[in-house]
N, C-alpha and C positions, 0 to 999 in steps of 0.2 A: 111122575117128575118125566119130564120129555125126554126123547131117548135124541141122539148126533145122528145125523144123518151117515146112512154106513156106504163107504167109500170102495173104491178098490183097492185092493190090499195089494201094496206092492213088493216083488219079490226078494228085494233086499232096499237097502238106504239107499238115495243118491248120489249122498255125500260121502258115506264111508264105505258102504257095501255089504253092511252087517246084516243080515236077516231078520227082518221083526216079528215079533211075537202076534197072536191073534187079537185086533181091538187095539192094538200099539197103536198110537197116533205121534208118538216122540219115539225117535231113535235110543234105544237105550244105551248105544255105543257113543255116538257125537249129541245126542239132544234135537239132530235137524226136527222140523214140521214134515212129519211124513203125511198127514192130511193134506198139506198144502201142494205137495207134490202129486199124491194120488188121484186130483184132482186135475192136474195138469195131459198128466199120464192117463188118457180115459181107456180102457179094454176095449179091443178088438177080438170080432167075434169073428166066425169060418171066412164069412165073407167081408171081414174087416167092418161094420156095423157097430155103432154104438149101442149098450144093451137096452132093451126094448121097457117102457116103466111096467110097474106091479102089472099083474094081471089084472088087479080089481079094479084097475080105472085109475085109482089114486095118484096125484101128481106127486114128483118128487118132491122130498123140501130141501130145498137147497141155501146156502147160508150163505150170506151178503157178505160183502166185507166189512160193511159198517154195523154188520149186525151180529152181536155175543147171543151165545146158547145158555142156555139156563142153567147148564151142570158144562163146564168146563174145565177139563183135567190140567191141574197142574202142569209146567214143563217139568219134562223128567231132568234128575239133578245132573250139572255136569260131571264126569269122570275126576275122580282123584287126581290130584297133581302128584307126577312123581316125585321119586324121595329125592333129598337134595343129591345124596350120592349114586343116582342113578338105578340102575336095575340091580346092581348088586348091593342095595342100601339094603338095611335092617326092616322088619315088618315091625308097627307097633307092637307093643309088647302088650300081655294082657294086663287087668285090671290089677295095680297097685296094691288099692283097698281090699281086695279077696287075696293077693299077694301074701300081704301084711296076716289077713288072717289066717294064713295058713304056716306061716310061717317064712316063706319064700321070698327072695330078696325083690324091690322091682328098681326100674332104670329109673338113675336120679336124671333131672335136667335142669334149664336156667333158672336159677335161683332168685326168689323176690327180692333178696337184701343178700348183701355182702354174707353176712354171715352163715346161711341156711343154702339149701340145695334142696330141690324141688321134685315131685314126681306127679304127673298128672293122677287126679281120682278117678276117675274111669276112663275104661277105651272109648275111643272116637269124640272128640269135642269140636267135629264138623271138617268138613272137607275142601273147606274155602271158601269164602264168595260166590256168588250167582248172582250175576247182572242179569241175567232173566229176572230175578225176581225183583217186586218194589221195593224201592230202595237197597237192595243188595250188593251194589256197590262198594266194592273194600271190606263187607261184613259177614264174617261167617254164618256158614248155615246150620241149623238145629243138629244136633248130635242124634237125637230121637225119632224124627219125623224124616231132617233131609230137605224138609221145605222150605218151613221159613225162616227169619234171620234172627239173629239172639239183639235185643236193647241193651241199652244203658246199664240196666240192671242185673245184667245175666240170664235172661229168662228168653222163652221163645216166645217171638210173635203170633207165631201160629197155633203152636199146641202149649204153650205155658209152660214147657218141660226146663227146670232150672237145667242150666246148663256147669260140667264139673269149672272149677275155679285153680287158680296154682296152687291154693295154699291147702286145697284141701287133702291134698297125702303130700308131704315132705320128707324126704329122710336125705342125710349127710352123714359120711362114714371119714374120718381120718386114721392117722393110724395113731389107735391108745384110744379114741373115744368115737361113739356112734350115737346120731340119734333120729328118732322118728318121731310124724305127728299125722294125725288124722282127724279130720273133722266128725269123724264117729257116724251114729247112725239114727239122731234126733235133729241135731240142728244144722241150719241151713247156709252157715256157713263157721270155719272154723278161726276160733278166736285166740288160739294157743300161737306160741314164737319160740324157736328153739336160737341159736347160735352156740358152735364146736371150734375150737379152735387150741393150737398146738402154739408154745411160746420155747423159749430156750432161757433158763437163769442167768445172771450172772456168771457163772460157776462153769457155766457149758451144759448142767442138767436137765431135762424136758419137764415141763409143766403143760399139762393138760386141761380145759377150760372146759366146762358145760354149763350154759345159762337156759334155763326155760321159763317163758312167762305165761299166765293164764291171763285173757282180758276178762274184764268183771264186764257179766250180759247185763244187766242191769244200766251200765253206763253209757253214755254215748261213743262210739269210735270205739270199742273196745279192743280191735282186732288191730287198728292202727297203735293203740297204745302198748299193747304186748310185742310187738315187733320194733319199736321203737326204742324199748327199754331193752329188748335182748340185743338187738345191734349195738345200744351205747354201753349197757355193759361187759358186752364182751370185746368192744374195741380197749374200753379203760380196762380191763384187765391185760390184755395184750403189750400195751404202752406201760403199765407199771411194774409188773414182773419182771421184765427183763432189766430195768431200772434197779432193781433189787430191794424192790418194796416187801416187806412181810407181807404176806398171802394174805392174812387176816384184816391187814392195812387197807391192802390196794381192793379187799372184796370190799370193805365199806366204802370206799371211797367211788366204786363201780355203780353199787348200788347207789349212792347219792346223785351220779350224772344220770344213771337211769330216772332216778324220781324225775329231776331236770328234764329231762328228754319228753316224759309224761305229760307233765307242766305246760311243759311248749304248745303240746296240741290244744291244752283247751283255751290259750290265747289264739290260735289260729282260729278256733271256732270260736269267738266272741266271749269267751268266759272273762272274768274279771283278772286282774291281774293280783299280784301282791301285794296290792295297797289296799286292797278290799276284801279282807278275809271273809266277813259274812256274808259279803254275795259270792264269795267262790263256793261256798258249800255248798249252796244252792243252784251249781251250775248244771251237777250231773255232768260232772269233767271227765276224761277219756281217765279208764282207769282200768291197772291190773295188779297183777301177784308177781312174785321173781323169786326164782330160790336158783342159785348158783353152785357149783362144786370147781374147785382147782385141785389137781392131785398129783403129787412132785412122784418122786422116785422115796422118797419118807412120809410125809404128812398129806392128809387130807384135811382142806379145808371149804366149809361148807360156809352160804349165808343164804338170808331168806327174808321177805318179809311177806305175810301172806298163809293160805295153806297151800300150798304147792309143798312136796317135800324131796327129801333124800335117805334113804335106804343103803344100809351096808350089807352085804350079802356074800360072805367069804366062800374060796372055794369048796374048802372041806365044809359041808353041809353040816358036819357034825358039831361042828360051832355054833354058836350063836350067831344071829342077824340081829340086826340093829335099828331104828328110825334114828337120826341123826338131827330131825328138826322137830320145833314143837308148834302148831297152828296158831297164828294167828285168827282164830275162830270163838266163838258165839258158846262150840260145844267143849273148845278147852281151856276156858275161863271159865266154866262153870264144874270141869274136871280138877282144874288145881283148884278153886276155891273150896272143893269138899264137898260142894252144892251135890253132884250126880256123879254115878260109875261112868267110866267112860262107853260101854254098853248104853247104858241111861241118855247117856249126851248125844250120842253119833245115831242116834234113833229117835230124837226128836226134830219135829220138823225148822227148827232153826238152828242146827246144827251145822251149817257151813254158810251161816252167816258172820263175816270175815271182819275182825277187828282192828285190821292193819294192809294197807295197801299203799299202791302209787297212783299219783294222782292229784289234782290241782286242790279237791275238794278232802283230800285226810287229814284228819287231827294234827297226825305229826309223823316225820320221819324219824323213826327206830329201826335202823337196819340189825337184824341180828346175825352175829358169824360165832364160830366156833372152828377150832381145830383139832385133831385125831390125828393119832400114831397109830395105825393096825400093827399087828403082830403078826401078820400072814395075809398070804394075795386071797384077793376077791375082787369083787368090783361094787363100784357104787351107781346106785340106781339114784335118777334124777329124774323127776315126775310132775304132771297136775294132777289135781284129784280127779281128773278124768281114769286115770289107771288106776290108784288107790284105795278107787271108790269099790275095788270088783279085788284088790289086795291089800287093806286096809294093814292087817297086821304085819310087822317085821318076820315072821314064821310062814305066814300068805304069801308075801312078796318073795320068799326065799323061795318058795315050793314052785312059782311060777317064773321065776328066773329060770333060763336054762343050764343045766350041769357047765359046758362049756360055755357060756356066757364070758369068763375074761382071755379067750382065746377070737371069741366070734361075735363083737361084740354089735354087729347092725344085724344080723339076725336077731340076737338078742331082744334087739330093739324092735325089732319086727311082730317077737313071738309075742313080747310083752304087748303090741300095739292089739292083736288080736286075741291076746286074752279080754282087754276090755271089750274089743268088737262082739264076743264070742259071751259076754255076760249080759250085753245088753246095748253097749255104746251109746249111752244116755247122753255122754258129755266129748267135747273135745279131748280128745286124749295124748299126749304129748310125751315122749320117753327119751334121755339121754342114757346111754350106760357107759361109764370108764371104768376101765381095769385099773386097779391098783399093784404094784405101783405102777408109774407110768411108764411104757416100753421107752427106752433108748433108742434112735434114730434122730434122724433129721427134721426138726420143727418147722411146722409151717402153720397157717391160718386157712381159713374157708367162710 
């Protein structure tokens, strides 16, 4: 490998006066070209002479303006812009994925949908565009190498590192409900989504809503399907509950509305319309599961299609916990038919093949709803299989839920996400924790 010509070392950057390190060709402070400055600032000896050529008589190798060396260092990255709040603004928070694993809260950021709030999945998502990089105008730099720019698929064009997406880790807390979602440790994106909100019933009492959706990975656009379903179902419940609709009826209508929202995605991608059912089922249309809960001062209502679940965990852990939903899955069918035990069915490789989902290629739309009247305080855990795979039975889930879950629902959601990540994080994991009964207070939505 050829070497760069050895230039005189400047005592300070001519632009910002930052002392350079040995061998630096660009200023670490402002990015100025030190090599150009060194060529113009000729070193002066005792008699003001230019240094003599090497003792062996070899000619000094000089780079002509139009001649690039074989190995030329990339420009140093530009300094990070100051926070919007000025010098006193908060510094970036630590990695919320690690925080979730430790049960520590992560800071929320802007939500990709009106019904959720997000936290970035890792520290450092680039420090802004670097116009000195080819095509770098207006494009962020890589969080890993700080040299390449990010392509439209979210990967660094220099080192190939995948960048954190807004949905890699999401969190939201309202009075009476909290939720967290994480990409997990094995998937390249988060295909789960959630919606949490609160409303006032006609008598002024509170109703808290949690919707959790899991995109079907084998379908097209599963992340869009889950987001559309969660948002639509949440909005539907917020519209119908204040009008006095019975929670079960409101839940059924919300699931139907969510299904229509997912079906519309199939039309956007060119799948067949409702008039051609046979063709629809072969389009591999966007699809997801849905599970939701509405908690009031005295009634707990759940609704679902697919294999996401709702668990009841009482504050008094000597009282039994319970699973409130039945999976639409191959394993559940085998158990219901008496052909296999639950342990045998869920150990089978076909266990998680779902038999019900939202999507244009679903065979039928059959929402399940149920209402319960718990006789004691506790929490409702609404989750995807990314969590319950690591706490399948009601007893296992109760052990994973912190004892103070009803008073600290966000911390509990974070702990449960951490439980799944600590167990292997093989799937996206999403969980909402809803205290029962719903706490009195000002109703709001997000």
